[in-house]
C-alpha positions in Angstrom: 2.9 -33.6 -7.6 3.6 -33.9 -11.3 1.8 -36.3 -13.8 5.1 -37.1 -15.5 8.2 -37.5 -13.5 11.6 -37.0 -15.3 15.0 -37.2 -13.8 18.5 -37.5 -15.1 20.3 -36.6 -18.3 20.4 -37.9 -21.8 21.9 -37.1 -25.2 24.9 -37.9 -27.3 27.4 -36.2 -25.0 26.0 -37.8 -21.8 28.1 -40.6 -20.2 27.6 -42.7 -17.0 24.1 -41.3 -16.6 20.5 -42.1 -17.6 17.1 -40.4 -18.0 14.2 -42.0 -16.2 10.6 -41.1 -17.1 7.8 -42.3 -14.9 4.0 -42.1 -15.4 1.3 -43.8 -13.4 -1.4 -45.7 -15.2 -4.9 -46.9 -14.2 -4.4 -50.3 -15.6 -2.1 -52.4 -17.8 0.4 -53.4 -15.1 4.0 -52.4 -15.3 5.6 -51.4 -18.6 9.3 -50.9 -18.7 11.0 -49.6 -21.8 14.8 -49.6 -21.9 17.2 -48.1 -24.5 20.8 -48.5 -23.6 24.2 -48.6 -25.3 25.0 -51.6 -23.1 21.6 -53.4 -23.3 23.1 -56.6 -24.6 25.3 -56.9 -21.5 23.4 -55.2 -18.7 19.8 -54.9 -20.0 18.4 -57.7 -17.8 20.0 -56.3 -14.6 18.7 -52.8 -15.3 15.2 -54.2 -15.9 15.5 -56.3 -12.7 16.5 -53.2 -10.7 13.5 -51.2 -12.2 11.1 -54.0 -11.3 12.5 -54.2 -7.8 12.1 -50.5 -7.2 8.6 -50.3 -8.6 7.6 -53.2 -6.3 9.3 -51.5 -3.3 7.2 -48.4 -3.8 4.0 -50.5 -4.2 3.4 -49.4 -7.8 1.1 -51.8 -9.7 0.3 -49.9 -12.9 2.8 -47.5 -14.5 5.1 -46.9 -17.5 8.8 -46.4 -16.8 11.1 -45.4 -19.7 14.8 -45.5 -19.2 17.4 -44.1 -21.6 20.7 -45.4 -20.3 24.1 -44.0 -21.2 26.2 -46.4 -19.2 25.0 -45.6 -15.7 26.2 -47.7 -12.8 23.6 -49.1 -10.3 23.6 -46.2 -7.8 23.0 -43.7 -10.6 20.2 -45.8 -12.1 18.6 -46.2 -8.7 18.8 -42.4 -7.9 17.3 -41.4 -11.3 14.4 -43.9 -11.1 13.6 -43.0 -7.5 13.7 -39.3 -8.2 11.3 -39.7 -11.2 8.9 -41.8 -9.1 8.9 -39.3 -6.2 8.0 -36.5 -8.6 4.7 -38.3 -9.2 3.8 -40.1 -6.0 4.2 -38.9 -2.4 6.0 -41.4 -0.1 8.3 -41.5 2.9 9.9 -44.7 1.7 13.6 -44.6 0.5 15.2 -47.2 -1.8 18.6 -47.5 -0.1 21.5 -49.4 -1.6 24.0 -51.2 0.6 26.8 -48.9 1.8 30.5 -49.6 1.3 32.3 -50.4 4.6 34.9 -47.8 3.9 32.3 -45.1 3.3 31.3 -45.3 7.0 34.6 -44.1 8.4 35.1 -40.8 10.2 37.4 -38.0 9.4 39.4 -35.8 11.9 38.8 -32.2 12.7 42.4 -31.2 11.9 43.2 -33.6 9.1 45.1 -32.6 6.0 43.0 -30.3 3.7 45.4 -28.8 1.2 42.9 -29.5 -1.7 39.2 -30.2 -2.1 37.8 -31.0 -5.6 34.4 -29.7 -6.5 32.1 -32.2 -8.3 28.7 -31.1 -9.7 26.1 -33.0 -7.6 24.0 -33.9 -10.7 26.8 -35.1 -13.0 27.8 -38.7 -12.2 30.4 -38.9 -15.0 32.6 -36.5 -13.0 32.2 -38.4 -9.8 33.2 -41.8 -11.0 36.9 -42.4 -10.2 37.4 -38.8 -9.1 39.2 -40.0 -6.0 42.0 -41.5 -8.0 43.4 -38.0 -8.5 44.0 -37.9 -4.7 42.7 -34.6 -3.5 42.3 -34.4 0.2 38.6 -34.1 -0.1 35.8 -34.6 -2.8 33.0 -32.1 -2.6 29.7 -33.3 -4.0 28.1 -29.9 -4.8 24.4 -29.3 -4.4 24.6 -25.5 -4.6 26.0 -23.4 -7.5 26.9 -26.4 -9.7 23.3 -27.6 -9.9 20.6 -25.8 -11.8 17.5 -25.0 -9.7 15.3 -27.3 -11.6 17.7 -30.2 -11.0 18.3 -29.8 -7.3 15.5 -32.2 -6.3 17.0 -35.1 -8.3 20.6 -34.2 -7.4 19.9 -35.0 -3.7 19.1 -38.6 -4.6 22.3 -38.9 -6.6 24.5 -37.4 -3.9 22.9 -39.6 -1.3 23.6 -42.8 -3.3 27.1 -41.6 -4.1 27.9 -41.2 -0.4 27.0 -44.9 0.0 28.2 -46.5 -3.2 31.0 -44.3 -4.8 34.6 -45.3 -4.2 36.1 -42.2 -2.7 39.6 -43.9 -2.6 40.0 -42.9 1.1 39.6 -39.1 0.7 37.3 -37.0 2.9 33.6 -37.1 1.8 32.4 -33.5 1.6 29.1 -32.0 0.5 28.3 -28.4 -0.2 24.6 -27.8 0.7 22.4 -25.1 -0.6 22.2 -21.7 1.1 20.2 -21.8 4.4 17.3 -22.4 4.8 17.0 -24.5 1.6 20.2 -26.4 2.6 18.6 -27.7 5.8 16.5 -30.0 3.6 19.6 -31.3 1.9 20.8 -32.7 5.2 18.1 -35.4 5.2 20.0 -36.9 2.3 23.5 -36.6 3.8 23.7 -37.1 7.5 22.2 -40.6 7.6 24.7 -41.6 4.9 27.9 -40.7 6.6 29.0 -37.4 5.0 32.2 -36.4 6.8 32.0 -32.6 6.3 29.3 -30.2 5.3 30.2 -26.9 3.5 27.8 -24.2 4.4 27.7 -21.5 1.6 27.1 -17.8 2.0 27.4 -18.0 5.8 27.0 -14.6 7.4 26.4 -15.4 11.1 26.8 -17.9 13.8 23.0 -18.5 13.7 23.4 -20.0 10.3 25.6 -22.8 11.7 23.4 -23.2 14.7 20.5 -24.0 12.4 22.6 -26.6 10.6 23.8 -28.2 13.8 20.2 -28.5 15.2 19.2 -30.4 12.1 22.4 -32.5 12.1 21.9 -33.6 15.7 18.3 -34.5 15.1 19.2 -36.7 12.2 22.2 -38.3 14.0 19.9 -39.2 16.9 17.1 -40.5 14.6 19.4 -42.7 12.6 21.9 -43.7 15.3 24.9 -42.0 13.6 27.8 -41.6 16.0 30.4 -40.3 13.6 31.5 -36.6 13.8 30.1 -34.3 11.1 32.4 -31.3 10.6 31.3 -27.9 9.2 33.2 -25.7 6.8 31.3 -22.3 6.5 32.1 -20.4 3.3 32.3 -16.7 3.8 31.2 -14.9 0.6 30.0 -11.4 1.5 31.1 -8.3 3.3 28.8 -9.1 6.2 30.3 -12.5 6.5 33.8 -11.1 6.5 33.0 -8.7 9.3 31.4 -11.6 11.3 34.2 -14.1 10.6 35.3 -14.5 14.2 31.7 -15.1 15.4 31.2 -17.7 12.6 34.4 -19.7 13.3 33.5 -19.9 17.0 29.9 -20.8 16.4 30.3 -24.5 17.3 33.0 -27.1 18.3 32.5 -29.0 15.0 33.6 -26.1 12.8 36.8 -27.6 11.4 37.7 -25.0 8.8 36.4 -21.8 7.2 36.7 -21.0 3.5 36.3 -17.8 1.6 34.4 -17.6 -1.8 35.9 -14.7 -3.7 33.6 -14.7 -6.8 30.5 -13.9 -4.6 32.5 -11.7 -2.3 33.9 -9.4 -5.0 30.4 -9.2 -6.5 29.0 -8.2 -3.1 31.4 -5.3 -2.7 30.9 -4.2 -6.3 34.2 -5.0 -7.8 35.8 -7.7 -9.9 38.3 -10.4 -9.0 41.8 -9.8 -10.3 45.0 -11.9 -10.5 46.8 -9.5 -8.1 44.0 -10.0 -5.5 44.3 -6.5 -4.0 40.5 -6.2 -3.8 40.2 -9.3 -1.6 43.4 -8.8 0.6 41.4 -7.4 3.6 38.8 -10.2 3.4 41.3 -13.0 3.1 43.3 -11.6 5.9 40.3 -11.3 8.1 39.3 -14.9 7.4 42.8 -16.3 8.1 43.1 -14.3 11.3 39.7 -15.4 12.6 40.6 -19.1 11.8 43.9 -19.0 13.5 42.5 -17.3 16.5 39.9 -20.1 16.8 42.5 -22.8 16.1 41.0 -24.1 12.9 42.0 -24.3 9.2 41.7 -21.4 6.8 40.8 -22.5 3.2 41.3 -20.2 0.2 38.9 -19.7 -2.8 39.2 -21.7 -6.0 41.4 -20.5 -8.9 39.2 -20.4 -12.0 41.7 -20.6 -14.9 42.2 -24.4 -15.2 44.7 -24.0 -18.1 47.3 -21.8 -16.5 49.3 -23.9 -14.0 52.0 -21.3 -13.6 49.5 -18.7 -12.5 47.9 -21.2 -10.2 51.3 -21.9 -8.6 51.9 -18.2 -8.0 48.4 -17.9 -6.5 49.0 -20.9 -4.2 52.2 -19.5 -2.9 50.5 -16.1 -2.2 47.7 -18.0 -0.4 50.2 -19.8 1.7 52.0 -16.6 2.5 48.8 -15.1 3.8 48.4 -18.1 6.2 45.9 -20.3 4.3 46.1 -24.0 4.9 44.6 -25.1 1.5 42.3 -24.1 -1.3 39.5 -25.4 -3.5 40.0 -26.7 -7.1 37.7 -27.2 -10.0 39.8 -29.5 -12.1 41.9 -32.6 -11.2 45.0 -31.1 -12.9 45.1 -28.4 -10.3 45.6 -30.8 -7.4 49.2 -31.6 -7.8 50.1 -27.9 -8.2 48.2 -27.0 -5.1 49.9 -29.8 -3.1 53.4 -29.0 -4.3 53.2 -25.3 -3.6 51.5 -25.6 -0.2 54.1 -28.1 0.9 57.0 -26.7 2.8 60.2 -26.0 0.9 63.5 -27.7 1.8 64.9 -24.7 3.6 61.8 -24.5 5.8 62.0 -28.2 6.6 65.7 -28.0 7.6 65.1 -25.0 9.8 62.0 -26.7 11.4 64.0 -29.9 12.1 66.7 -27.9 13.9 64.1 -26.1 16.0 62.3 -29.3 17.0 65.5 -31.1 17.9 66.6 -28.1 20.0 63.2 -28.1 21.7 63.5 -31.8 22.4 67.1 -31.5 23.7 66.0 -28.7 26.1 63.2 -30.8 27.4 65.4 -33.8 28.0 67.8 -31.5 30.0 64.9 -30.0 32.0 65.7 -26.5 30.7 63.0 -23.9 30.8 64.2 -22.1 27.7 65.0 -23.3 24.2 67.8 -21.9 22.1 69.3 -22.5 18.7 72.8 -21.1 18.5 72.6 -17.7 20.0 68.9 -17.2 19.5 66.2 -17.9 22.0 63.1 -19.8 20.6 59.7 -19.1 22.0 56.6 -21.4 22.0 54.9 -20.0 18.8 58.1 -20.6 16.8 58.3 -24.2 18.1 54.7 -24.8 17.3 55.2 -23.4 13.7 58.2 -25.7 13.3 56.2 -28.7 14.4 53.4 -27.8 12.0 56.0 -27.6 9.2 57.3 -31.1 10.1 53.8 -32.5 10.0 53.2 -31.0 6.6 56.5 -32.3 5.3 55.7 -35.8 6.5 52.2 -35.6 5.0 53.5 -34.5 1.6 56.1 -37.2 1.5 59.0 -34.7 1.8 60.2 -36.1 5.2 60.2 -39.6 6.7 57.9 -40.3 9.7 61.0 -41.6 11.5 63.1 -38.5 10.7 63.8 -37.7 14.3 65.7 -41.0 14.7 67.5 -40.3 11.4 67.7 -36.5 11.3 70.2 -36.5 8.4 67.9 -38.5 6.0 
């Protein structure tokens, strides 16, 4: 354990965060020092929270220094708890009430065009991120968090899962690479994370380890909600084992590819054309489709070039991907627009679905559209297009009763 526990961030550029410094003392009772830009308005409530937490952890003599930069309660609590637990060893957890809507489940096959990465130790990027309406928010404990900050980030992500307004989007967390990531699960599963991204996954055993820990925690804390997995394939070995990985467990809802690490692993660099990753992306898509799950493409790193992003998204869609990651809110609308079906696709799909329905009503064993016979895969693809069109607002849910709308 450390003599001085420090957690959080401070400085002129820091917003919505705080720095907590904790040190035990032999006598003198509890000393709390607070500097805050909003001390006149919220100083008393911050001091009250600090006293409540020190009492909760049975601390009688200590000095706690808080440098606040406009942190909300769940951030303050995470920073104070992390600083305390760097100094004292305790199994107790200071748990804030959970929002009712943050206890809901997500579906295995739900819409995942976009997922927005948020650094797990940067609260200013979390606050209100859901208003941009990605399909999922990823609280990232892996690459976006410096090694020395990973301990404190777990408390922040745990509290965010309970207290952050996600605006109805799927609550995702990217854990650290196994085996370190198994320890992250203690901070996630009891607090209703919907989906766990498992980075640098190279085998089914990786997911088996994750599921063993998830099931232990669900049983211990009485969690009945489904917890979905999204392995991220980021190496040559992972690509070659893609089919094994996607079939590792029933709760694998999607598989993603991480191209920065993949291209580094094969000794090349990532290009706009993407020729160097064509084989890997095709392998991941094929494995996903064979297993009946979603295939999710890598992030596009140039956040300023929306035209290039649109081209990239259309290429991704052409390969069979169902969505992709994003690292800036401005990418979300472009991703949604270009993954959504075009008008010509929608019109063709409507004709196929109506022909299929008509054939069923007549008890016919075959489906035809004009002079062409339509087989089951074509009908399924058309139905998927209709679903996407409805989910992206391009088609009314009641279109079948008003096919000309």
